[in-house]
Each structure stands twice: as structure tokens, then as C-alpha cells.
KENU-638714 format. One record per residue (C-alpha): residue number from 1; x, y, z. Coordinates in nm, 2 decimals, m for minus. Layout:
# residues N
@pos NUM | X X | Y Y | Z Z
...
END
This chain:
# residues 183
@pos 1 | X m6.01 | Y 2.02 | Z m4.46
@pos 2 | X m6.14 | Y 1.68 | Z m4.37
@pos 3 | X m6.10 | Y 1.50 | Z m4.04
@pos 4 | X m5.75 | Y 1.38 | Z m4.00
@pos 5 | X m5.60 | Y 1.12 | Z m3.76
@pos 6 | X m5.30 | Y 1.28 | Z m3.59
@pos 7 | X m5.10 | Y 1.05 | Z m3.37
@pos 8 | X m4.91 | Y 1.18 | Z m3.07
@pos 9 | X m4.99 | Y 1.54 | Z m3.16
@pos 10 | X m5.05 | Y 1.89 | Z m3.02
@pos 11 | X m5.33 | Y 2.11 | Z m3.14
@pos 12 | X m5.47 | Y 2.45 | Z m3.06
@pos 13 | X m5.77 | Y 2.49 | Z m2.83
@pos 14 | X m5.94 | Y 2.80 | Z m2.72
@pos 15 | X m5.87 | Y 2.91 | Z m2.36
@pos 16 | X m6.04 | Y 3.24 | Z m2.38
@pos 17 | X m6.17 | Y 3.42 | Z m2.69
@pos 18 | X m5.86 | Y 3.53 | Z m2.89
@pos 19 | X m5.63 | Y 3.32 | Z m2.68
@pos 20 | X m5.50 | Y 2.97 | Z m2.77
@pos 21 | X m5.27 | Y 2.71 | Z m2.61
@pos 22 | X m5.12 | Y 2.38 | Z m2.71
@pos 23 | X m5.28 | Y 2.06 | Z m2.58
@pos 24 | X m5.18 | Y 1.70 | Z m2.61
@pos 25 | X m5.39 | Y 1.48 | Z m2.82
@pos 26 | X m5.45 | Y 1.12 | Z m2.75
@pos 27 | X m5.31 | Y 0.89 | Z m3.02
@pos 28 | X m5.67 | Y 0.76 | Z m3.09
@pos 29 | X m5.83 | Y 1.10 | Z m3.09
@pos 30 | X m5.95 | Y 1.23 | Z m3.43
@pos 31 | X m5.87 | Y 1.60 | Z m3.48
@pos 32 | X m6.07 | Y 1.82 | Z m3.71
@pos 33 | X m5.81 | Y 2.04 | Z m3.88
@pos 34 | X m6.08 | Y 2.27 | Z m4.01
@pos 35 | X m6.12 | Y 2.39 | Z m3.66
@pos 36 | X m5.76 | Y 2.50 | Z m3.66
@pos 37 | X m5.80 | Y 2.66 | Z m4.00
@pos 38 | X m6.06 | Y 2.89 | Z m3.85
@pos 39 | X m5.79 | Y 3.06 | Z m3.65
@pos 40 | X m5.56 | Y 3.11 | Z m3.95
@pos 41 | X m5.55 | Y 3.44 | Z m4.15
@pos 42 | X m5.68 | Y 3.42 | Z m4.51
@pos 43 | X m5.43 | Y 3.27 | Z m4.75
@pos 44 | X m5.23 | Y 3.11 | Z m4.47
@pos 45 | X m5.08 | Y 2.76 | Z m4.53
@pos 46 | X m5.04 | Y 2.49 | Z m4.26
@pos 47 | X m4.73 | Y 2.28 | Z m4.30
@pos 48 | X m4.59 | Y 2.00 | Z m4.08
@pos 49 | X m4.31 | Y 2.13 | Z m3.85
@pos 50 | X m3.97 | Y 1.97 | Z m3.86
@pos 51 | X m3.92 | Y 1.72 | Z m3.58
@pos 52 | X m3.62 | Y 1.91 | Z m3.43
@pos 53 | X m3.83 | Y 2.22 | Z m3.38
@pos 54 | X m4.08 | Y 2.05 | Z m3.15
@pos 55 | X m4.04 | Y 2.00 | Z m2.77
@pos 56 | X m3.98 | Y 1.65 | Z m2.64
@pos 57 | X m4.10 | Y 1.52 | Z m2.31
@pos 58 | X m3.91 | Y 1.24 | Z m2.14
@pos 59 | X m4.10 | Y 0.91 | Z m2.16
@pos 60 | X m4.36 | Y 1.05 | Z m2.40
@pos 61 | X m4.40 | Y 0.98 | Z m2.77
@pos 62 | X m4.27 | Y 1.25 | Z m3.01
@pos 63 | X m4.50 | Y 1.54 | Z m3.08
@pos 64 | X m4.63 | Y 1.65 | Z m3.42
@pos 65 | X m4.66 | Y 2.02 | Z m3.49
@pos 66 | X m4.74 | Y 2.26 | Z m3.77
@pos 67 | X m4.59 | Y 2.58 | Z m3.91
@pos 68 | X m4.82 | Y 2.86 | Z m4.03
@pos 69 | X m4.70 | Y 3.05 | Z m4.33
@pos 70 | X m4.87 | Y 3.38 | Z m4.39
@pos 71 | X m4.84 | Y 3.58 | Z m4.72
@pos 72 | X m4.62 | Y 3.89 | Z m4.67
@pos 73 | X m4.90 | Y 4.12 | Z m4.78
@pos 74 | X m5.12 | Y 3.99 | Z m4.50
@pos 75 | X m4.87 | Y 4.01 | Z m4.21
@pos 76 | X m4.99 | Y 4.23 | Z m3.93
@pos 77 | X m4.82 | Y 4.57 | Z m3.94
@pos 78 | X m4.64 | Y 4.62 | Z m3.62
@pos 79 | X m4.43 | Y 4.92 | Z m3.53
@pos 80 | X m4.07 | Y 4.85 | Z m3.62
@pos 81 | X m3.86 | Y 4.82 | Z m3.31
@pos 82 | X m3.51 | Y 4.95 | Z m3.32
@pos 83 | X m3.27 | Y 4.66 | Z m3.36
@pos 84 | X m3.09 | Y 4.58 | Z m3.04
@pos 85 | X m2.73 | Y 4.67 | Z m3.07
@pos 86 | X m2.49 | Y 4.38 | Z m3.08
@pos 87 | X m2.18 | Y 4.44 | Z m2.89
@pos 88 | X m1.85 | Y 4.35 | Z m3.04
@pos 89 | X m1.73 | Y 4.01 | Z m2.93
@pos 90 | X m1.36 | Y 4.00 | Z m2.86
@pos 91 | X m1.18 | Y 3.68 | Z m2.78
@pos 92 | X m0.80 | Y 3.70 | Z m2.82
@pos 93 | X m0.68 | Y 3.84 | Z m3.14
@pos 94 | X m1.02 | Y 3.81 | Z m3.31
@pos 95 | X m1.30 | Y 4.07 | Z m3.27
@pos 96 | X m1.65 | Y 4.01 | Z m3.42
@pos 97 | X m1.87 | Y 4.32 | Z m3.47
@pos 98 | X m2.22 | Y 4.18 | Z m3.53
@pos 99 | X m2.37 | Y 4.52 | Z m3.61
@pos 100 | X m2.13 | Y 4.60 | Z m3.89
@pos 101 | X m2.07 | Y 4.23 | Z m3.97
@pos 102 | X m1.70 | Y 4.27 | Z m3.96
@pos 103 | X m1.43 | Y 4.03 | Z m3.82
@pos 104 | X m1.11 | Y 4.20 | Z m3.72
@pos 105 | X m0.78 | Y 4.03 | Z m3.65
@pos 106 | X m0.53 | Y 4.25 | Z m3.46
@pos 107 | X m0.74 | Y 4.55 | Z m3.59
@pos 108 | X m0.73 | Y 4.44 | Z m3.95
@pos 109 | X m1.06 | Y 4.36 | Z m4.12
@pos 110 | X m1.09 | Y 4.02 | Z m4.28
@pos 111 | X m1.26 | Y 3.97 | Z m4.62
@pos 112 | X m1.50 | Y 3.69 | Z m4.53
@pos 113 | X m1.79 | Y 3.53 | Z m4.71
@pos 114 | X m2.13 | Y 3.52 | Z m4.53
@pos 115 | X m2.08 | Y 3.16 | Z m4.41
@pos 116 | X m1.72 | Y 3.22 | Z m4.31
@pos 117 | X m1.83 | Y 3.52 | Z m4.10
@pos 118 | X m2.11 | Y 3.31 | Z m3.94
@pos 119 | X m1.88 | Y 3.02 | Z m3.87
@pos 120 | X m1.60 | Y 3.24 | Z m3.72
@pos 121 | X m1.86 | Y 3.44 | Z m3.51
@pos 122 | X m2.01 | Y 3.12 | Z m3.37
@pos 123 | X m1.67 | Y 2.98 | Z m3.28
@pos 124 | X m1.55 | Y 3.31 | Z m3.12
@pos 125 | X m1.88 | Y 3.34 | Z m2.92
@pos 126 | X m1.81 | Y 2.99 | Z m2.77
@pos 127 | X m1.43 | Y 2.98 | Z m2.70
@pos 128 | X m1.27 | Y 2.65 | Z m2.58
@pos 129 | X m1.60 | Y 2.47 | Z m2.66
@pos 130 | X m1.56 | Y 2.17 | Z m2.89
@pos 131 | X m1.82 | Y 2.17 | Z m3.18
@pos 132 | X m1.89 | Y 1.86 | Z m3.38
@pos 133 | X m1.91 | Y 1.91 | Z m3.76
@pos 134 | X m2.28 | Y 1.82 | Z m3.75
@pos 135 | X m2.34 | Y 2.08 | Z m3.48
@pos 136 | X m2.17 | Y 2.34 | Z m3.69
@pos 137 | X m2.36 | Y 2.25 | Z m4.00
@pos 138 | X m2.69 | Y 2.27 | Z m3.81
@pos 139 | X m2.61 | Y 2.59 | Z m3.63
@pos 140 | X m2.43 | Y 2.79 | Z m3.90
@pos 141 | X m2.58 | Y 2.65 | Z m4.22
@pos 142 | X m2.92 | Y 2.59 | Z m4.06
@pos 143 | X m3.19 | Y 2.33 | Z m4.10
@pos 144 | X m3.23 | Y 2.19 | Z m4.44
@pos 145 | X m2.87 | Y 2.22 | Z m4.55
@pos 146 | X m2.77 | Y 1.94 | Z m4.77
@pos 147 | X m2.41 | Y 1.85 | Z m4.71
@pos 148 | X m2.17 | Y 1.69 | Z m4.47
@pos 149 | X m1.89 | Y 1.76 | Z m4.23
@pos 150 | X m1.65 | Y 1.81 | Z m4.52
@pos 151 | X m1.83 | Y 2.14 | Z m4.59
@pos 152 | X m1.72 | Y 2.26 | Z m4.25
@pos 153 | X m1.36 | Y 2.14 | Z m4.31
@pos 154 | X m1.34 | Y 2.34 | Z m4.63
@pos 155 | X m1.47 | Y 2.66 | Z m4.46
@pos 156 | X m1.24 | Y 2.61 | Z m4.16
@pos 157 | X m0.94 | Y 2.58 | Z m4.40
@pos 158 | X m1.04 | Y 2.90 | Z m4.57
@pos 159 | X m1.08 | Y 3.08 | Z m4.24
@pos 160 | X m0.74 | Y 2.96 | Z m4.12
@pos 161 | X m0.58 | Y 3.10 | Z m4.44
@pos 162 | X m0.76 | Y 3.43 | Z m4.39
@pos 163 | X m0.65 | Y 3.45 | Z m4.02
@pos 164 | X m0.29 | Y 3.43 | Z m4.14
@pos 165 | X 0.00 | Y 3.22 | Z m4.02
@pos 166 | X 0.02 | Y 3.40 | Z m3.69
@pos 167 | X m0.34 | Y 3.33 | Z m3.58
@pos 168 | X m0.44 | Y 3.02 | Z m3.78
@pos 169 | X m0.38 | Y 2.80 | Z m3.47
@pos 170 | X m0.67 | Y 2.97 | Z m3.29
@pos 171 | X m0.91 | Y 2.74 | Z m3.47
@pos 172 | X m0.80 | Y 2.39 | Z m3.35
@pos 173 | X m0.90 | Y 2.06 | Z m3.49
@pos 174 | X m1.03 | Y 1.80 | Z m3.24
@pos 175 | X m0.96 | Y 1.48 | Z m3.42
@pos 176 | X m1.26 | Y 1.27 | Z m3.52
@pos 177 | X m1.49 | Y 1.52 | Z m3.35
@pos 178 | X m1.48 | Y 1.88 | Z m3.49
@pos 179 | X m1.33 | Y 2.22 | Z m3.40
@pos 180 | X m1.28 | Y 2.46 | Z m3.12
@pos 181 | X m1.16 | Y 2.82 | Z m3.10
@pos 182 | X m0.89 | Y 2.89 | Z m2.85
@pos 183 | X m0.79 | Y 3.26 | Z m2.82
END
């Protein structure tokens, strides 16, 4: 890799052998990315990190960062840790069991798609909190989702149908903002 100008960036520097830390780079400083490549495992790829994944410091220019992608066959083999049990989240008539990925309403299992389950679980985990459509798209669908707030509206309508007439009111619309769960 050739010398590359990186404005307002962060790069790895050696603190002790085998240890690294981030350091701020002056906008006029030239960073040799080949030095960073020496720390990467063979076959790894260095990609620019999405801006939302980087920390911001008040009064400072935005940072630039990189993601390191390592081929699956070259990942370090670590002993598998037992997954932490996720307790069932119960708020009002809705119970979310994250281990079995089941949503129950008054003890009856709902037949939900993956995204419907994720959306309901997120709303139930944060009762009475108003979520904008954009927040829900970012949180539930994740970075890189191409769509708009109407996607959320469609999924909320499906969830309300599946909750039934008795419990559909638990997901409330906050006009011109988004939705909230009220048990």
C-alpha cells in the first residue's frame, strides 16, 4: 500500500509489542497504511468504517476509521463460551423470550417474522419510550437498510393485527414522530 493522506483520522500505533492503541492524526500528517497492514493477519481486508460507528469528540473534526475483515478460515479459534441466558422480558400482556425467540400474548405464541419479532422485542424492552421511524429502522433493520419510515408503518400494522383487537392498542402511534409501546 502506498502513502496515503488521511485527514482527521485515527491510526494504530505500537504501545508495547503486541499492544496497539488509537491515536489522533494531524490533518496534514501523511500516514503509511503499509505500517498498519503489518499488523493484519494474512488475507485480511481493510475497509473504511461507516461514520456512525466512529466516536465523536465535541469541537473536533470527525474521525476516519477502518474495519478489518478476516477470512473465516483464518479467524483465531477461541473456546466457545456458553451463550448468556436471556431472561424473558414481560411488559403487560406481551412476553418476549429472547432465548427461544418467542413472543407470547396472554400466554399464546404469536407467529412472527424475524423483523416483526425484532421490532416487537425492541418496543417491549423500552416501554413508554417514543421511537422515531428512523431510530427503529436503524436499530431493528440495522445499518445499510435501504428503505424509509413506511417500512416501519407496514410492520407495525402487521404486529397490531397479530396482537389482536384486545391488545393492538399497546403499540401507540405518536403522530409525525413514530411509535411507543404502552403495556
